[in-house]
Backbone as CSV, one residue per row, in Angstrom:
resi,resn,N_x,N_y,N_z,CA_x,CA_y,CA_z,C_x,C_y,C_z
1,MET,79.034,114.699,91.059,79.610,115.163,92.328,80.697,116.200,92.056
2,LYS,80.560,117.361,92.664,81.573,118.400,92.514,82.811,118.052,93.324
3,THR,83.962,118.201,92.705,85.224,117.996,93.415,85.499,119.195,94.312
4,LYS,85.778,118.926,95.578,86.050,120.004,96.524,87.510,120.434,96.447
5,LEU,87.741,121.701,96.708,89.088,122.266,96.714,89.557,122.482,98.150
6,SER,90.681,121.842,98.497,91.327,122.088,99.786,92.633,122.820,99.509
7,VAL,92.795,123.974,100.112,93.972,124.807,99.856,95.064,124.486,100.868
8,ASN,96.219,124.085,100.354,97.374,123.764,101.189,98.132,125.058,101.511
9,LEU,98.330,125.324,102.792,98.922,126.596,103.228,100.399,126.486,103.610
10,ASN,101.051,125.385,103.254,102.460,125.219,103.615,103.325,126.376,103.138
11,LYS,103.132,126.794,101.879,104.007,127.818,101.311,103.806,129.192,101.942
12,VAL,102.616,129.433,102.474,102.395,130.680,103.220,103.284,130.684,104.460
13,ALA,103.306,129.542,105.156,104.152,129.426,106.352,105.631,129.469,105.992
14,LEU,105.995,128.911,104.843,107.391,128.922,104.404,107.890,130.349,104.216
15,ILE,107.063,131.188,103.591,107.433,132.600,103.411,107.569,133.281,104.772
16,ARG,106.624,133.058,105.647,106.687,133.664,106.993,107.953,133.251,107.724
17,ASN,108.293,131.973,107.620,109.435,131.455,108.371,110.778,131.946,107.852
18,SER,110.788,132.591,106.691,112.039,133.136,106.172,112.482,134.371,106.953
19,ARG,111.594,134.896,107.770,111.896,136.006,108.671,111.387,135.670,110.069
20,ASP,111.865,136.368,111.066,111.368,136.202,112.428,110.158,137.109,112.594
21,THR,109.012,136.655,112.056,107.832,137.502,112.002,106.583,136.632,111.998
22,VAL,105.426,137.266,112.028,104.155,136.541,111.932,103.468,136.822,110.599
23,ILE,104.185,137.476,109.694,103.644,137.849,108.391,104.307,137.023,107.295
24,PRO,103.529,136.439,106.384,102.064,136.454,106.270,101.414,135.478,107.240
25,SER,100.209,135.798,107.623,99.470,134.996,108.592,98.825,133.790,107.923
26,VAL,99.095,132.622,108.452,98.478,131.391,107.937,96.969,131.423,108.168
27,VAL,96.543,131.935,109.311,95.117,132.016,109.614,94.414,132.974,108.666
28,ASP,95.019,134.131,108.412,94.419,135.084,107.476,94.341,134.495,106.071
29,ALA,95.361,133.723,105.697,95.340,133.070,104.384,94.196,132.071,104.301
30,ALA,93.964,131.341,105.387,92.855,130.383,105.418,91.516,131.108,105.262
31,ILE,91.349,132.206,105.957,90.099,132.972,105.869,89.884,133.481,104.451
32,THR,90.933,133.972,103.825,90.829,134.463,102.453,90.458,133.337,101.494
33,ALA,91.103,132.170,101.655,90.817,131.029,100.786,89.368,130.574,100.932
34,ILE,88.882,130.555,102.160,87.497,130.148,102.405,86.530,131.149,101.788
35,LYS,86.834,132.414,101.948,85.998,133.468,101.367,85.891,133.317,99.858
36,ALA,86.965,132.826,99.240,87.006,132.680,97.785,86.397,131.370,97.304
37,GLY,85.961,130.526,98.226,85.255,129.314,97.819,85.915,127.999,98.169
38,ALA,87.045,128.012,98.863,87.683,126.758,99.257,86.774,125.987,100.212
39,SER,86.742,124.673,100.035,85.928,123.818,100.900,86.735,123.210,102.036
40,GLY,88.061,123.354,101.939,88.908,122.759,102.959,90.242,123.457,103.059
41,ILE,90.925,123.194,104.156,92.273,123.705,104.402,93.172,122.509,104.698
42,THR,94.330,122.473,104.045,95.298,121.394,104.233,96.614,121.956,104.748
43,VAL,97.250,121.216,105.655,98.602,121.553,106.108,99.399,120.261,106.243
44,HIS,100.703,120.392,106.136,101.595,119.231,106.267,102.718,119.614,107.223
45,PRO,102.484,119.478,108.530,103.517,119.843,109.511,104.640,118.795,109.545
46,ARG,105.832,119.182,109.109,106.975,118.257,109.057,107.803,118.361,110.339
47,PRO,108.570,117.294,110.652,109.374,117.314,111.877,110.387,118.447,111.938
48,ASP,110.911,118.897,110.783,111.886,119.987,110.811,111.217,121.358,110.891
49,MET,109.882,121.370,110.847,109.078,122.596,110.958,109.521,123.657,109.949
50,ARG,109.854,123.208,108.747,110.313,124.135,107.707,109.212,125.091,107.249
51,HIS,107.952,124.676,107.435,106.857,125.591,107.078,105.778,125.556,108.169
52,ILE,104.779,124.722,108.053,103.722,124.679,109.062,104.274,124.161,110.394
53,ARG,103.950,124.885,111.459,104.392,124.524,112.804,103.196,124.077,113.642
54,PRO,103.452,123.388,114.751,102.331,122.970,115.603,101.407,124.123,115.997
55,ASP,101.969,125.290,116.287,101.125,126.431,116.659,100.155,126.804,115.540
56,ASP,100.590,126.649,114.274,99.695,126.910,113.144,98.532,125.926,113.148
57,VAL,98.841,124.680,113.452,97.800,123.646,113.498,96.785,123.981,114.586
58,TYR,97.275,124.406,115.744,96.362,124.772,116.832,95.521,125.994,116.450
59,ASP,96.151,126.979,115.832,95.421,128.199,115.443,94.356,127.890,114.389
60,LEU,94.688,127.041,113.434,93.721,126.680,112.391,92.591,125.830,112.966
61,THR,92.924,124.982,113.934,91.891,124.189,114.599,90.889,125.101,115.295
62,ALA,91.404,126.124,115.975,90.527,127.079,116.645,89.653,127.816,115.633
63,LEU,90.247,128.234,114.525,89.491,128.950,113.492,88.369,128.080,112.937
64,LEU,88.719,126.863,112.551,87.750,126.002,111.871,86.759,125.360,112.828
65,SER,86.979,125.544,114.131,86.022,125.060,115.115,84.901,126.068,115.343
66,ALA,85.117,127.295,114.872,84.097,128.328,115.026,82.877,127.982,114.172
67,GLU,81.707,128.334,114.651,80.460,128.009,113.957,80.461,128.540,112.522
68,LYS,81.061,129.689,112.312,81.092,130.312,110.988,81.785,129.440,109.960
69,TYR,82.748,128.637,110.416,83.528,127.820,109.491,83.306,126.322,109.723
70,GLY,82.173,125.987,110.298,81.884,124.600,110.600,81.768,123.707,109.376
71,HIS,81.556,124.298,108.199,81.417,123.518,106.961,82.750,123.273,106.264
72,ILE,83.826,123.824,106.805,85.148,123.713,106.176,85.909,122.540,106.774
73,GLU,86.436,121.681,105.905,87.182,120.516,106.368,88.647,120.854,106.622
74,PHE,89.188,120.245,107.654,90.599,120.418,107.996,91.308,119.094,107.722
75,ASN,92.316,119.142,106.870,93.078,117.960,106.471,94.534,118.144,106.889
76,ILE,95.037,117.211,107.682,96.440,117.271,108.092,97.187,116.115,107.459
77,GLU,98.238,116.431,106.716,99.060,115.433,106.044,100.339,115.186,106.843
78,GLY,100.889,113.984,106.694,102.179,113.728,107.308,102.483,112.252,107.436
79,ASN,103.708,111.986,107.837,104.162,110.617,108.034,103.774,110.161,109.448
80,PRO,102.961,109.122,109.560,102.499,108.708,110.891,103.612,108.157,111.776
81,TYR,104.771,107.855,111.181,105.897,107.339,111.953,106.768,108.456,112.522
82,ALA,106.494,109.709,112.137,107.305,110.837,112.603,107.036,111.093,114.085
83,GLY,108.063,110.921,114.911,107.904,111.079,116.358,108.305,112.454,116.849
84,PRO,108.317,112.638,118.147,108.668,113.939,118.738,110.104,114.348,118.409
85,GLU,110.319,115.662,118.324,111.651,116.219,118.063,111.987,117.256,119.130
86,ALA,113.274,117.489,119.316,113.724,118.440,120.330,113.301,119.874,120.015
87,ASN,112.966,120.150,118.750,112.574,121.505,118.344,111.142,121.857,118.729
88,GLY,110.441,120.930,119.355,109.069,121.197,119.769,108.021,120.477,118.955
89,TYR,108.447,119.787,117.912,107.496,119.006,117.120,107.020,117.832,117.981
90,PRO,105.702,117.683,118.174,105.204,116.687,119.123,105.103,115.273,118.571
91,GLY,105.319,115.110,117.260,105.062,113.825,116.612,103.758,113.928,115.843
92,PHE,103.707,113.313,114.659,102.516,113.464,113.814,101.271,112.894,114.479
93,MET,101.335,111.663,114.928,100.146,111.046,115.511,99.705,111.778,116.767
94,GLU,100.649,112.220,117.566,100.315,112.950,118.789,99.565,114.244,118.447
95,LEU,100.041,114.945,117.423,99.416,116.200,117.023,98.005,115.963,116.496
96,VAL,97.856,114.966,115.647,96.547,114.672,115.059,95.563,114.190,116.119
97,ARG,96.033,113.354,117.034,95.153,112.900,118.123,94.644,114.079,118.949
98,GLU,95.494,115.073,119.120,95.135,116.215,119.963,94.090,117.105,119.311
99,VAL,94.265,117.397,118.017,93.385,118.382,117.378,92.198,117.765,116.643
100,LYS,92.273,116.469,116.334,91.162,115.746,115.699,90.634,116.449,114.442
101,PRO,91.444,116.509,113.381,90.968,117.096,112.129,89.915,116.197,111.487
102,HIS,89.258,116.699,110.464,88.282,115.881,109.755,88.967,114.719,109.037
103,GLN,90.179,114.990,108.536,90.884,113.986,107.743,92.378,114.010,108.047
104,ALA,92.950,112.823,108.123,94.405,112.682,108.221,94.874,111.955,106.971
105,THR,95.764,112.594,106.224,96.323,111.971,105.030,97.716,111.477,105.372
106,LEU,97.884,110.171,105.350,99.150,109.561,105.737,100.062,109.455,104.530
107,VAL,101.271,110.011,104.676,102.210,110.149,103.558,103.544,109.499,103.930
108,PRO,104.114,108.692,103.029,105.377,108.011,103.349,106.608,108.839,103.015
109,ASP,106.657,110.063,103.514,107.770,110.943,103.174,108.894,110.820,104.199
110,ASP,110.114,110.973,103.720,111.292,110.998,104.570,111.542,112.433,105.010
111,PRO,112.015,112.660,106.233,112.273,114.036,106.687,113.213,114.824,105.782
112,LYS,114.080,114.129,105.043,115.045,114.812,104.185,114.487,115.135,102.797
113,GLN,113.285,114.628,102.485,112.703,114.884,101.175,112.294,116.349,101.053
114,LEU,112.495,116.899,99.838,112.052,118.261,99.581,110.539,118.334,99.609
115,THR,109.897,117.304,99.039,108.447,117.218,99.032,108.067,115.757,98.863
116,SER,106.807,115.425,99.080,106.348,114.046,98.919,106.442,113.652,97.447
117,ASP,106.991,112.465,97.169,107.194,112.106,95.761,106.854,110.663,95.421
118,HIS,106.101,109.971,96.289,105.663,108.621,95.961,104.614,108.178,96.973
119,GLY,103.841,107.168,96.560,102.819,106.637,97.442,103.342,105.501,98.305
120,TRP,102.452,104.973,99.134,102.812,103.886,100.044,103.035,102.579,99.297
121,ASP,103.973,101.778,99.781,104.116,100.384,99.370,103.514,99.559,100.496
122,LEU,102.259,99.207,100.343,101.546,98.533,101.424,101.903,97.062,101.542
123,THR,102.649,96.553,100.569,103.113,95.171,100.669,103.955,94.989,101.924
124,SER,104.725,96.019,102.236,105.610,95.945,103.398,105.116,96.749,104.595
125,GLU,104.132,97.631,104.385,103.750,98.556,105.450,102.396,98.283,106.094
126,SER,101.582,97.404,105.518,100.209,97.242,106.007,100.138,96.898,107.484
127,ASN,100.977,95.961,107.925,100.904,95.533,109.325,101.224,96.660,110.295
128,GLN,102.192,97.521,109.914,102.540,98.644,110.785,101.481,99.739,110.764
129,LEU,100.871,99.932,109.608,99.886,100.999,109.475,98.532,100.639,110.083
130,LYS,98.204,99.364,110.104,96.858,98.948,110.510,96.430,99.505,111.861
131,PRO,97.236,99.390,112.929,96.782,99.938,114.222,96.697,101.462,114.221
132,LEU,97.519,102.120,113.410,97.475,103.578,113.341,96.197,104.038,112.644
133,VAL,95.830,103.336,111.577,94.575,103.642,110.877,93.396,103.444,111.812
134,ALA,93.397,102.323,112.535,92.302,102.039,113.461,92.221,103.093,114.567
135,ASP,93.365,103.521,115.057,93.424,104.545,116.107,92.748,105.829,115.636
136,LEU,93.088,106.267,114.432,92.518,107.506,113.904,91.016,107.373,113.666
137,GLN,90.611,106.266,113.103,89.190,106.081,112.806,88.358,105.992,114.081
138,GLU,88.931,105.434,115.131,88.215,105.383,116.407,87.972,106.780,116.974
139,ARG,88.771,107.737,116.520,88.618,109.136,116.941,87.780,109.932,115.942
140,ASN,87.097,109.224,115.039,86.237,109.836,114.020,87.022,110.733,113.060
141,ILE,88.252,110.325,112.785,89.093,111.031,111.813,89.134,110.191,110.534
142,ARG,88.707,110.774,109.426,88.779,110.073,108.145,90.242,109.843,107.778
143,VAL,90.563,108.661,107.285,91.944,108.336,106.937,92.091,108.190,105.429
144,SER,93.051,108.908,104.892,93.392,108.821,103.469,94.863,108.444,103.342
145,LEU,95.192,107.589,102.387,96.575,107.180,102.151,97.076,107.752,100.833
146,PHE,98.257,108.304,100.843,98.911,108.840,99.650,99.364,107.656,98.803
147,MET,98.831,107.528,97.579,99.044,106.325,96.788,99.367,106.633,95.327
148,ASP,100.119,105.708,94.717,100.337,105.724,93.274,99.182,104.972,92.609
149,PRO,98.986,105.140,91.297,97.889,104.447,90.615,98.230,102.990,90.313
150,ASP,98.423,102.220,91.360,98.798,100.815,91.269,97.630,99.984,91.806
151,GLU,97.014,99.184,90.941,95.799,98.468,91.315,96.017,97.507,92.473
152,SER,97.140,96.797,92.486,97.396,95.848,93.570,97.561,96.572,94.906
153,GLN,98.167,97.756,94.869,98.329,98.536,96.091,96.984,99.088,96.580
154,LEU,96.120,99.438,95.655,94.800,99.935,96.038,93.981,98.842,96.714
155,GLU,94.143,97.610,96.247,93.452,96.494,96.887,93.927,96.324,98.330
156,LEU,95.223,96.521,98.554,95.756,96.434,99.909,95.238,97.580,100.776
157,ALA,95.086,98.751,100.175,94.543,99.898,100.914,93.118,99.607,101.363
158,ALA,92.343,98.987,100.474,90.961,98.648,100.818,90.931,97.630,101.955
159,ARG,91.837,96.652,101.914,91.901,95.651,102.983,92.299,96.281,104.315
160,LEU,93.078,97.338,104.225,93.517,98.031,105.426,92.360,98.788,106.078
161,GLY,91.316,99.044,105.297,90.121,99.668,105.853,90.129,101.181,105.839
162,VAL,91.030,101.804,105.056,91.062,103.266,105.009,89.824,103.775,104.285
163,ASP,89.525,105.042,104.489,88.337,105.648,103.898,88.591,106.144,102.470
164,ARG,89.772,106.719,102.275,90.101,107.285,100.975,91.564,107.031,100.631
165,ILE,91.873,107.243,99.363,93.263,107.312,98.930,93.447,108.675,98.263
166,GLU,94.657,109.196,98.334,94.985,110.416,97.594,96.011,110.061,96.533
167,PHE,95.626,110.186,95.276,96.561,109.889,94.204,97.692,110.919,94.180
168,TYR,98.929,110.417,94.162,100.090,111.282,93.952,100.146,111.594,92.463
169,THR,99.838,112.836,92.105,99.654,113.214,90.696,100.902,113.827,90.063
170,GLY,102.048,113.722,90.746,103.281,114.265,90.183,103.603,113.768,88.785
171,PRO,103.548,112.439,88.532,103.863,111.936,87.179,102.928,112.490,86.108
172,TYR,101.656,112.638,86.438,100.710,113.221,85.483,101.089,114.668,85.174
173,ALA,101.363,115.438,86.215,101.719,116.847,86.014,103.019,116.984,85.233
174,ASP,103.987,116.121,85.520,105.280,116.184,84.840,105.150,115.930,83.340
175,HIS,104.193,115.106,82.953,104.063,114.714,81.545,102.849,115.347,80.866
176,TYR,102.199,116.281,81.554,101.052,116.951,80.951,101.511,117.713,79.701
177,GLY,100.781,117.527,78.626,101.115,118.205,77.376,102.167,117.506,76.544
178,THR,102.618,116.329,76.982,103.600,115.561,76.224,102.930,114.340,75.609
179,SER,103.680,113.596,74.803,103.128,112.406,74.164,102.802,111.313,75.176
180,ALA,103.401,111.402,76.364,103.163,110.388,77.398,101.892,110.666,78.201
181,GLN,101.301,111.853,78.052,100.148,112.215,78.869,98.987,111.222,78.767
182,PRO,98.551,110.830,77.554,97.382,109.937,77.482,97.566,108.629,78.239
183,GLU,98.744,108.024,78.127,98.985,106.750,78.801,98.983,106.913,80.319
184,ILE,99.636,107.970,80.789,99.693,108.194,82.237,98.316,108.551,82.784
185,LEU,97.587,109.378,82.058,96.247,109.745,82.503,95.335,108.522,82.531
186,GLU,95.498,107.641,81.559,94.697,106.421,81.516,94.983,105.538,82.732
187,SER,96.258,105.521,83.174,96.596,104.713,84.350,95.872,105.232,85.585
188,PHE,95.740,106.554,85.699,95.009,107.130,86.831,93.508,106.876,86.693
189,SER,93.005,106.980,85.463,91.583,106.748,85.229,91.201,105.316,85.594
190,THR,92.009,104.359,85.149,91.740,102.954,85.456,91.860,102.697,86.953
191,ALA,92.910,103.246,87.560,93.099,103.064,89.001,91.950,103.701,89.781
192,GLY,91.444,104.812,89.275,90.312,105.454,89.927,89.073,104.574,89.903
193,GLN,88.845,103.896,88.779,87.714,102.979,88.682,87.864,101.823,89.668
194,VAL,89.108,101.318,89.782,89.373,100.232,90.734,89.117,100.706,92.165
195,ALA,89.651,101.885,92.502,89.463,102.425,93.847,87.985,102.583,94.164
196,HIS,87.238,103.121,93.219,85.801,103.332,93.415,85.090,102.001,93.630
197,SER,85.469,100.989,92.849,84.834,99.672,92.973,85.149,99.021,94.319
198,LEU,86.262,99.409,94.918,86.660,98.867,96.218,86.068,99.650,97.382
199,GLY,85.296,100.678,97.065,84.673,101.476,98.107,85.552,102.566,98.676
200,LEU,86.629,102.891,97.966,87.549,103.924,98.429,87.186,105.275,97.828
201,GLY,87.115,106.302,98.659,86.978,107.652,98.141,88.287,108.079,97.513
202,ILE,88.217,109.009,96.563,89.413,109.415,95.814,89.706,110.891,96.029
203,ASN,90.905,111.171,96.550,91.450,112.518,96.595,92.630,112.564,95.637
204,ALA,93.132,113.742,95.360,94.285,113.863,94.465,95.078,115.104,94.811
205,GLY,96.390,115.034,94.578,97.210,116.205,94.831,98.659,116.020,94.483
206,HIS,99.279,117.083,94.101,100.704,117.274,93.834,100.892,117.814,92.420
207,ASP,101.259,119.090,92.351,101.552,119.795,91.103,100.351,119.922,90.174
208,LEU,99.153,119.806,90.725,97.968,120.153,89.946,97.901,121.675,89.855
209,ASN,97.507,122.180,88.684,97.476,123.627,88.482,96.331,124.013,87.556
210,GLN,96.250,125.290,87.203,95.141,125.760,86.387,95.122,125.126,84.998
211,ASP,96.282,124.717,84.501,96.345,124.118,83.172,95.885,122.663,83.165
212,ASN,96.294,121.876,84.166,96.075,120.421,84.093,94.950,119.894,84.975
213,LEU,94.382,120.742,85.819,93.413,120.290,86.811,92.137,119.725,86.188
214,ALA,91.538,120.460,85.263,90.266,120.027,84.685,90.405,118.700,83.949
215,THR,91.483,118.555,83.196,91.688,117.320,82.435,91.754,116.117,83.359
216,PHE,92.440,116.258,84.476,92.548,115.148,85.426,91.181,114.802,86.007
217,CYS,90.456,115.801,86.456,89.173,115.551,87.111,88.109,115.046,86.136
218,GLN,88.262,115.367,84.864,87.347,114.831,83.862,87.601,113.357,83.594
219,ALA,88.859,112.940,83.738,89.242,111.563,83.403,89.125,110.608,84.586
220,VAL,89.334,111.120,85.797,89.324,110.266,86.990,88.023,110.530,87.742
221,ILE,87.164,109.533,87.771,85.816,109.731,88.306,85.548,108.752,89.441
222,PRO,84.997,109.232,90.569,84.841,110.638,90.926,85.965,111.066,91.864
223,VAL,86.476,112.254,91.702,87.466,112.811,92.624,86.713,113.626,93.677
224,ALA,86.819,113.213,94.919,86.100,113.907,95.988,86.754,115.235,96.334
225,GLU,88.104,115.250,96.319,88.818,116.443,96.793,90.190,116.527,96.150
226,VAL,90.593,117.732,95.806,91.972,117.973,95.391,92.612,118.910,96.403
227,SER,93.860,118.624,96.733,94.624,119.462,97.650,95.719,120.147,96.845
228,ILE,95.687,121.474,96.805,96.619,122.231,95.977,97.232,123.362,96.791
229,GLY,98.547,123.462,96.764,99.222,124.509,97.514,100.228,125.280,96.697
230,HIS,101.249,124.607,96.193,102.346,125.284,95.509,101.845,126.138,94.349
231,ALA,101.002,125.564,93.502,100.517,126.300,92.336,99.633,127.476,92.743
232,ILE,98.801,127.271,93.755,97.914,128.358,94.195,98.716,129.528,94.746
233,ILE,99.693,129.261,95.593,100.478,130.355,96.173,101.345,131.018,95.104
234,SER,101.843,130.242,94.151,102.629,130.821,93.056,101.759,131.733,92.201
235,ASP,100.568,131.268,91.826,99.658,132.092,91.030,99.232,133.343,91.783
236,ALA,99.119,133.207,93.103,98.659,134.328,93.925,99.645,135.488,93.933
237,LEU,100.910,135.224,93.613,101.886,136.313,93.544,101.494,137.315,92.473
238,TRP,100.815,136.853,91.431,100.396,137.735,90.346,98.921,138.113,90.447
239,LEU,98.096,137.182,90.904,96.652,137.390,90.858,96.044,137.784,92.195
240,GLY,96.753,137.526,93.280,96.176,137.674,94.611,95.540,136.359,95.024
241,LEU,95.529,136.079,96.314,95.064,134.783,96.794,93.576,134.573,96.561
242,GLU,92.782,135.571,96.842,91.330,135.411,96.693,90.952,135.130,95.241
243,GLU,91.518,135.886,94.310,91.227,135.681,92.887,91.725,134.308,92.426
244,THR,92.895,133.908,92.904,93.458,132.619,92.497,92.583,131.462,92.960
245,VAL,92.201,131.456,94.231,91.359,130.377,94.746,90.023,130.357,94.012
246,SER,89.490,131.536,93.731,88.233,131.623,92.995,88.359,130.984,91.611
247,ARG,89.490,131.188,90.956,89.696,130.601,89.619,89.791,129.085,89.690
248,TYR,90.501,128.569,90.687,90.599,127.117,90.833,89.235,126.518,91.155
249,ASN,88.487,127.188,91.998,87.156,126.701,92.344,86.249,126.690,91.126
250,LYS,86.377,127.693,90.270,85.558,127.745,89.048,85.920,126.596,88.112
251,ILE,87.213,126.283,88.016,87.627,125.154,87.181,86.916,123.881,87.637
252,LEU,86.887,123.645,88.938,86.249,122.449,89.464,84.736,122.487,89.265
253,ASN,84.139,123.654,89.409,82.688,123.783,89.196,82.311,123.506,87.754
254,ASP,83.212,123.835,86.832,82.904,123.707,85.403,83.255,122.340,84.816
255,VAL,83.900,121.491,85.604,84.303,120.170,85.100,83.061,119.352,84.743
256,GLU,83.076,118.800,83.551,82.032,117.894,83.109,82.664,116.552,82.811
257,PRO,82.498,115.564,83.702,83.125,114.262,83.498,82.791,113.660,82.145
258,ALA,83.810,113.059,81.536,83.618,112.459,80.209,82.713,111.235,80.315
């Protein structure tokens, strides 16, 4: 199974928001990424609207609803507990219910966090998450939970009835190329086997890049989708977005599981 590439466009919106302008266009970036081989588009609209805004979500929904892009998946990430804000943010669940993306990735991030940096602790959160998961699935939205490679937590995710988990790959990326890499990679590989045995699809994301992506996907079987944003937009400063996405897509096409 080929791992699909979903391009996260948060950083495109972050650059745009540094000025009172519409440049660079998030929609144009999505079109370029798709042209280069991306199978999906990911956004993470936060309550402070530091990058992706509700209007971006609506514009991308319109784009991906067109027949030409009917094969492209739309993934919206965020904290399901994030409610409406005075700045116009409608609340995560409200936004997702309205636009009905293919997938909602639920992330336990705090509004003050710079970026997502840990998975769910379902020991304490399962009861609160259960009705939210059911709500999304009743709307034919695939549900993925942002998770660490913890076997006991994956068992709780399976009991919760989610469709997929997304491994938070920050620790792997941080230790890639160090003496700790084999042990950390093995923890993801083992957790991936557990997730697969429980019937959970596997996504992955956070600080995956051209150097470490293939190694991860070769070790963790099978990874359905990787969501990559920061590294792609950073590489695009030198290579251009179309060339960068094409290179990441080629890495995934060339992966041969061990």
